[in-house]
C-alpha positions as CSV (number, residue, x, y, z in Angstrom):
1,X,73.1,177.9,89.1
2,X,71.5,175.9,86.2
3,X,70.4,173.8,89.6
4,X,68.6,176.6,91.3
5,X,65.1,176.4,91.0
6,X,64.4,179.8,92.7
7,X,66.5,181.4,89.9
8,X,64.9,182.9,86.9
9,X,64.3,179.7,84.7
10,X,66.0,182.9,81.5
11,X,69.3,183.3,83.7
12,X,68.9,178.9,84.3
13,X,68.1,178.4,80.2
14,X,71.9,180.9,79.6
15,X,73.7,178.1,82.4
16,X,72.8,175.1,81.0
17,X,74.1,176.9,77.1
18,X,77.1,177.7,78.3
19,X,77.4,174.7,80.3
20,X,77.2,173.0,77.1
21,X,79.4,175.7,74.9
22,X,82.3,175.1,77.2
23,X,82.7,171.4,77.1
24,X,83.9,170.5,79.7
25,X,82.7,166.9,80.4
26,X,81.8,167.8,83.8
27,X,78.9,169.1,82.6
28,X,77.6,166.1,81.5
29,X,75.7,164.6,84.5
30,X,74.8,168.3,86.3
31,X,72.5,168.5,82.6
32,X,71.3,165.2,83.2
33,X,70.1,166.0,86.6
34,X,68.8,168.7,85.1
35,X,66.4,166.5,82.0
36,X,65.8,163.3,83.9
37,X,64.5,166.4,87.2
38,X,60.3,165.0,87.6
39,X,60.2,167.4,89.6
40,X,61.5,170.0,87.3
41,X,58.6,172.4,85.8
42,X,60.5,173.9,83.4
43,X,60.7,172.7,80.2
44,X,62.0,175.4,78.3
45,X,64.7,174.6,80.7
46,X,65.3,170.6,80.6
47,X,65.2,171.7,76.2
48,X,68.4,174.0,76.8
49,X,69.7,171.4,78.7
50,X,69.1,168.3,76.4
51,X,70.9,170.9,73.9
52,X,74.1,171.6,75.6
53,X,74.4,167.8,76.0
54,X,73.5,167.2,72.2
55,X,76.8,170.5,72.1
56,X,79.1,168.3,74.4
57,X,79.3,165.2,72.6
58,X,79.9,162.5,75.9
59,X,78.3,159.0,74.5
60,X,77.1,158.8,78.7
61,X,74.4,160.9,78.0
62,X,72.9,158.5,75.7
63,X,71.1,155.9,78.2
64,X,69.9,159.0,80.4
65,X,68.5,160.7,76.4
66,X,67.3,157.3,75.1
67,X,65.0,157.0,78.6
68,X,62.7,159.7,79.0
69,X,62.4,159.2,75.6
70,X,60.6,155.5,76.2
71,X,59.3,156.4,79.6
72,X,57.7,159.4,78.8
73,X,56.5,159.0,75.8
74,X,53.0,159.9,76.5
75,X,54.2,163.2,78.9
76,X,56.9,164.5,75.7
77,X,54.1,164.6,73.3
78,X,53.0,167.3,74.5
79,X,56.7,169.0,74.4
80,X,56.7,168.7,70.8
81,X,59.9,170.7,71.1
82,X,61.4,168.6,74.0
83,X,61.7,166.3,71.9
84,X,63.0,167.7,68.4
85,X,65.9,168.6,71.5
86,X,66.0,165.3,72.8
87,X,66.2,163.1,69.1
88,X,68.5,166.3,67.3
89,X,70.9,165.9,70.6
90,X,70.6,161.9,70.3
91,X,71.2,161.3,65.9
92,X,74.3,164.1,67.7
93,X,75.4,162.4,70.1
94,X,76.0,159.2,67.7
95,X,73.4,158.2,65.5
96,X,74.8,154.4,64.5
97,X,74.3,154.1,68.5
98,X,71.5,150.5,68.1
99,X,69.3,152.8,70.9
100,X,69.5,156.2,69.1
101,X,68.6,154.1,66.2
102,X,65.9,152.9,67.5
103,X,65.0,156.1,68.5
104,X,65.0,157.6,65.7
105,X,62.9,155.0,63.7
106,X,59.9,155.9,66.3
107,X,60.3,159.2,66.0
108,X,59.7,159.5,62.0
109,X,56.0,158.4,63.2
110,X,55.7,160.7,65.9
111,X,53.2,163.4,65.9
112,X,55.0,166.4,65.4
113,X,56.5,167.4,61.8
114,X,59.8,169.1,63.5
115,X,60.9,165.6,65.6
116,X,60.5,163.7,61.9
117,X,62.4,166.2,60.4
118,X,65.4,165.6,63.1
119,X,64.5,162.2,62.6
120,X,65.4,162.2,59.2
121,X,69.1,163.9,59.5
122,X,70.0,161.6,62.3
123,X,69.0,158.8,59.5
124,X,71.1,160.6,57.1
125,X,74.0,160.7,59.1
126,X,74.2,157.2,60.1
127,X,75.5,154.4,58.5
128,X,72.4,152.6,58.7
129,X,72.2,150.3,55.7
130,X,68.8,150.4,56.1
131,X,68.1,154.5,56.6
132,X,66.8,155.4,52.6
133,X,64.6,153.0,53.0
134,X,63.2,154.3,55.9
135,X,63.4,158.2,55.3
136,X,61.9,157.5,51.6
137,X,58.7,156.3,54.7
138,X,58.6,160.1,54.8
139,X,57.6,160.6,51.4
140,X,54.1,160.2,51.5
141,X,54.5,162.2,54.8
142,X,51.2,164.2,54.9
143,X,53.5,168.1,56.0
144,X,55.7,168.9,52.8
145,X,58.1,169.9,54.8
146,X,58.8,166.5,56.2
147,X,58.8,165.4,52.2
148,X,61.2,168.1,51.9
149,X,63.8,167.0,53.6
150,X,62.9,162.9,53.3
151,X,63.6,164.1,49.6
152,X,67.0,166.0,50.2
153,X,68.6,163.1,53.2
154,X,67.4,161.1,50.2
155,X,69.5,162.7,47.5
156,X,72.3,163.4,50.4
157,X,72.2,159.4,49.9
158,X,71.3,157.5,46.8
159,X,72.1,161.0,44.2
160,X,69.7,161.8,41.4
161,X,68.7,159.0,40.6
162,X,65.8,159.2,43.7
163,X,65.3,162.5,41.7
164,X,64.1,160.8,38.7
165,X,62.2,158.5,40.8
166,X,59.8,160.3,41.5
167,X,59.7,163.1,39.0
168,X,58.2,159.2,36.6
169,X,56.3,157.3,39.5
170,X,52.8,158.7,39.7
171,X,52.5,157.6,43.4
172,X,54.6,160.6,44.5
173,X,52.4,163.9,44.8
174,X,53.0,166.8,42.7
175,X,54.8,168.7,44.6
176,X,57.4,166.5,45.7
177,X,57.4,165.4,41.6
178,X,58.0,170.0,41.2
179,X,60.8,169.6,44.6
180,X,63.0,166.7,42.8
181,X,62.8,168.9,39.7
182,X,64.5,171.9,41.6
183,X,66.7,169.9,43.0
184,X,67.7,168.4,39.7
185,X,67.5,172.2,38.4
186,X,70.1,173.9,41.0
187,X,72.6,171.0,41.0
């Protein structure tokens, strides 16, 4: 049903979702095939298959997903939701894998805010010692939601010291200073 391109896309979405939730490793290859298929016209089916790969947690999905991000960068520009799902799936699969870390680093500069947010979350969950420095660059992002997520990620990694730094240094935006104060009040 997932591979039947004549089937209604909503049915195919449900199939991809079900394959991810079932958790069977035999679903990995058909899901990778859908995500990698140049002929697949439904970006929604690709997104659902990517999400399912993240749910399955099979490391064999890393290389094909990384390859899609590297090879299709121009094409994916129009489909930020697919990029979001790929970055999210890669971060869920193994944020410490060198190839995944490269995708996460590159995704911090993506044009879509949600892709940047997913990259921040992936870096936060990694053991990469440079993650805090990479995430710090997002504190100066043009998008306030990206800034907020970077602040929360750094707070989770570093602790209260980052909040004090943001409040005390003039280089941070008033928005970020308010968010830092809010976090101090909350915790």
